C-alpha positions as CSV (number, residue, x, y, z in Angstrom):
1,M,19.5,2.3,7.3
2,I,16.7,-0.2,6.5
3,K,15.3,2.0,3.7
4,L,18.8,2.3,2.2
5,V,19.3,-1.5,2.2
6,S,15.8,-2.2,0.9
7,A,15.8,0.4,-1.9
8,P,17.1,-2.0,-4.6
9,I,14.6,-4.7,-3.6
10,R,11.8,-2.1,-3.6
11,G,12.9,-1.0,-7.1
12,I,12.7,-4.6,-8.4
13,V,9.4,-5.3,-6.8
14,R,7.9,-2.1,-8.3
15,F,9.0,-3.1,-11.8
16,R,5.9,-4.0,-13.7
17,L,7.4,-7.0,-15.6
18,F,8.5,-8.5,-12.3
19,Q,4.9,-8.1,-11.0
20,L,3.5,-9.8,-14.0
21,A,6.0,-12.7,-13.6
22,V,4.9,-13.0,-9.9
23,V,1.2,-13.0,-10.9
24,V,1.7,-15.7,-13.6
25,A,3.7,-17.8,-11.1
26,I,0.8,-17.5,-8.5
27,I,-1.7,-18.5,-11.2
28,L,0.5,-21.5,-12.2
29,W,0.9,-22.5,-8.5
30,L,-2.8,-22.3,-7.9
31,Q,-3.6,-24.3,-11.0
32,S,-1.2,-27.1,-10.0
33,A,-2.8,-27.4,-6.6
34,D,-5.0,-30.4,-5.8
35,D,-8.7,-29.7,-6.5
36,K,-9.6,-30.7,-2.9
37,S,-7.1,-28.4,-1.3
38,A,-7.7,-24.8,-0.3
39,F,-5.6,-23.5,-3.1
40,G,-7.4,-25.7,-5.6
41,E,-10.7,-24.4,-4.4
42,I,-9.3,-20.8,-4.8
43,F,-8.3,-21.6,-8.4
44,N,-11.7,-23.2,-9.1
45,G,-13.5,-20.0,-7.8
46,L,-11.1,-17.9,-9.9
47,D,-11.8,-20.0,-13.0
48,K,-15.5,-19.7,-12.5
49,L,-15.2,-15.9,-12.1
50,V,-13.1,-15.6,-15.2
51,S,-15.4,-17.8,-17.3
52,S,-18.5,-15.8,-16.2
53,T,-16.7,-12.6,-17.1
54,V,-15.8,-14.0,-20.6
55,D,-19.4,-15.1,-21.0
56,V,-20.5,-11.5,-20.3
57,C,-18.0,-10.2,-22.9
58,S,-19.3,-12.8,-25.4
59,A,-22.8,-11.5,-24.9
60,I,-21.6,-8.0,-25.7
61,F,-19.5,-8.8,-28.8
62,S,-18.6,-11.8,-30.9
63,V,-15.9,-14.0,-29.2
64,K,-14.2,-16.8,-31.1
65,S,-11.6,-19.3,-29.8
66,F,-8.5,-17.1,-30.2
67,T,-10.2,-14.1,-28.5
68,K,-11.7,-16.3,-25.8
69,S,-8.3,-17.6,-24.9
70,W,-6.8,-14.1,-24.7
71,L,-9.7,-12.9,-22.7
72,T,-9.4,-15.8,-20.3
73,S,-5.7,-15.2,-19.7
74,G,-6.1,-11.5,-19.4
75,F,-8.9,-11.6,-16.9
76,M,-7.2,-14.2,-14.9
77,I,-4.0,-12.1,-14.7
78,A,-6.1,-9.0,-13.9
79,Y,-8.1,-10.6,-11.1
80,V,-5.0,-12.1,-9.4
81,Y,-3.2,-8.8,-9.7
82,L,-6.1,-6.9,-8.1
83,A,-6.3,-9.5,-5.4
84,C,-2.5,-9.1,-4.7
85,L,-2.9,-5.3,-4.6
86,L,-5.8,-5.6,-2.1
87,I,-3.8,-7.9,0.1
88,L,-0.8,-5.5,0.1
89,F,-3.1,-2.6,0.9
90,L,-4.6,-4.4,3.8
91,A,-1.1,-5.4,5.0
92,R,-0.1,-1.7,4.9
93,L,-3.2,-0.7,6.9
94,A,-2.4,-3.4,9.5
95,T,1.2,-2.2,9.7
96,W,0.1,1.4,10.3
97,A,-2.4,0.2,13.0
98,V,0.3,-1.9,14.7
99,M,2.7,1.1,14.6
100,D,0.1,3.4,16.1
101,L,-0.6,0.8,18.8
102,F,3.1,0.4,19.7
103,G,3.4,4.2,19.7
104,S,0.4,4.8,21.9
105,S,1.4,2.2,24.5
106,N,5.2,2.9,24.1
107,A,5.8,-0.8,23.5
108,L,9.5,-1.5,23.0
109,G,10.1,2.2,23.6
110,L,9.1,3.1,20.1
111,R,7.2,6.3,20.8
112,S,10.0,8.8,20.5
113,M,11.4,7.0,17.5
114,I,8.1,7.2,15.7
115,A,7.7,10.9,16.7
116,H,11.2,11.7,15.5
117,E,10.6,9.9,12.2
118,R,7.3,11.6,11.5
119,G,8.4,15.1,12.7
120,I,6.3,17.9,14.0
121,A,5.3,19.1,10.5
122,A,3.9,15.7,9.8
123,Y,2.5,15.7,13.3
124,R,0.4,18.8,12.6
125,A,-0.6,17.7,9.1
126,W,-1.4,14.1,10.1
127,P,-3.9,13.8,13.0
128,P,-3.3,10.1,13.8
129,L,0.2,11.1,15.1
130,E,-1.8,12.7,18.0
131,R,-2.7,9.1,19.1
132,I,0.9,8.4,20.3
133,R,1.2,11.5,22.4
134,P,0.7,10.6,26.1
135,N,-2.2,12.4,27.8
136,H,0.0,13.7,30.6
137,I,2.4,15.5,28.2
138,A,1.3,18.9,27.0
139,R,1.1,19.5,23.2
140,E,3.6,22.4,23.4
141,Q,6.2,20.3,25.3
142,W,5.7,17.4,22.9
143,E,6.3,19.7,19.9
144,E,9.5,21.1,21.5
145,T,10.8,17.6,22.2
146,F,10.1,16.4,18.7
147,P,10.7,19.2,16.2
148,G,10.2,18.5,12.6
149,P,13.0,18.0,10.1
150,P,14.3,21.2,8.4
151,M,12.4,22.2,5.3
152,T,14.6,21.4,2.3
153,G,13.0,22.9,-0.8
154,R,9.6,21.5,-0.3
155,C,6.6,23.2,1.4
156,C,4.0,21.2,3.2
157,S,0.7,22.6,4.4
158,G,1.8,26.2,4.5
159,S,4.6,25.8,6.9
160,C,7.2,27.3,4.6
161,S,7.6,31.1,5.1
162,Q,8.2,31.6,1.4
163,A,4.9,29.9,0.6
164,R,3.1,32.1,3.1
165,S,4.6,35.3,1.7
166,M,3.7,34.4,-1.9
167,R,0.3,35.7,-3.1
168,W,-1.7,35.5,-6.3
169,S,-0.9,39.0,-7.6
170,F,-0.5,40.1,-11.2
């Protein structure tokens, strides 16, 4: 249900022009911050990084005022975009770690929901799912309790009988 409701939002967020607008808004917000605040210090560090990168480029090829302004804008956008990607990647890792912690300790009764969502095919292909299986439950009983979703046209890691029967023969 949550995936269905969030699909339009995810579509907008994945749109590259929207991402560019967000990055430019972040740059403008950082630039407007007071120099003595934390965000002002972040912008000053970013500005120094960009100017040193432009200086390296000017050592490689001739840079005049028009090219320098484009390089400054481009590198500033690129560095902020990369920083945002890094932050989102770390947030995703933290989310997975929290989910595994909740699954292993059965906090809020989420263990069976996580196991049903991932399915037994994913369970065998993805070793971290083993972390949420309680030690007192045998693996066979766990696999019977949480069978994988039916295969619908896709094969994953050789579990499809059609994929097993196909061989490279000419």
